[in-house]
C-alpha positions as CSV (number, residue, x, y, z in Angstrom):
1,X,51.2,-9.7,-30.2
2,X,48.5,-9.6,-28.0
3,X,48.7,-8.3,-24.5
4,X,49.3,-11.7,-22.3
5,X,52.6,-12.2,-24.8
6,X,53.7,-8.3,-24.2
7,X,53.5,-8.7,-20.6
8,X,55.4,-12.5,-21.0
9,X,58.0,-11.6,-22.7
10,X,58.5,-7.9,-21.0
11,X,59.1,-10.4,-18.0
12,X,61.6,-13.3,-19.9
13,X,63.1,-9.8,-20.7
14,X,63.4,-8.8,-17.2
15,X,64.2,-11.9,-15.7
16,X,66.9,-12.2,-18.4
17,X,68.6,-8.6,-17.4
18,X,68.6,-9.5,-14.2
19,X,70.4,-12.4,-14.7
20,X,73.2,-11.4,-16.5
21,X,73.8,-8.8,-13.6
22,X,74.0,-11.1,-11.5
23,X,71.4,-9.6,-9.0
24,X,68.7,-11.4,-7.2
25,X,65.1,-10.6,-7.4
26,X,65.3,-9.4,-3.7
27,X,68.2,-7.1,-4.4
28,X,66.6,-5.1,-8.0
29,X,63.7,-4.8,-5.8
30,X,65.8,-3.3,-2.8
31,X,67.7,-1.2,-6.1
32,X,64.5,-0.1,-7.6
33,X,62.7,0.3,-4.4
34,X,60.0,-2.5,-5.5
35,X,58.6,-5.7,-3.4
36,X,60.4,-9.2,-4.9
37,X,57.2,-10.9,-5.6
38,X,55.7,-8.1,-8.1
39,X,59.2,-8.7,-9.8
40,X,58.5,-12.5,-9.5
41,X,54.6,-11.3,-10.6
42,X,55.9,-9.4,-14.0
43,X,58.7,-11.9,-14.5
44,X,56.7,-14.9,-14.4
45,X,54.2,-12.6,-17.3
46,X,51.9,-12.7,-13.9
47,X,51.8,-8.7,-13.7
48,X,50.4,-5.3,-15.3
49,X,53.6,-3.7,-15.7
50,X,52.7,0.7,-15.7
51,X,55.6,3.1,-17.2
52,X,56.3,4.2,-14.0
53,X,57.4,0.7,-12.7
54,X,59.1,-0.4,-16.1
55,X,61.3,2.9,-15.4
56,X,62.3,2.2,-12.6
57,X,63.6,-1.4,-13.4
58,X,65.5,-0.3,-16.1
59,X,66.8,2.8,-13.5
60,X,68.0,0.0,-11.1
61,X,69.1,-1.9,-13.8
62,X,71.0,0.4,-16.1
63,X,69.1,0.2,-19.4
64,X,67.8,2.1,-21.2
65,X,62.9,1.4,-21.1
66,X,63.1,0.0,-24.7
67,X,65.7,-2.6,-23.9
68,X,62.7,-3.8,-21.6
69,X,60.8,-4.0,-25.0
70,X,63.0,-5.4,-27.4
71,X,62.0,-8.9,-27.2
72,X,64.0,-10.4,-29.6
73,X,66.1,-13.2,-28.0
């Protein structure tokens, strides 16, 4: 799996979890203290994500960080 696919799959997984928690991007952004436009870019597979950002998102979504990297969907 190349880097572009990882970014795309991470974004898909993030959106799936966010929607399953019935959160908007704006709500997730406030909880995670991340810009909502950045979350949009991540979900579209257009942004690089640091480990720190992945952990902030995982915490905000109340999931383990590895869940965001489980691309079996």
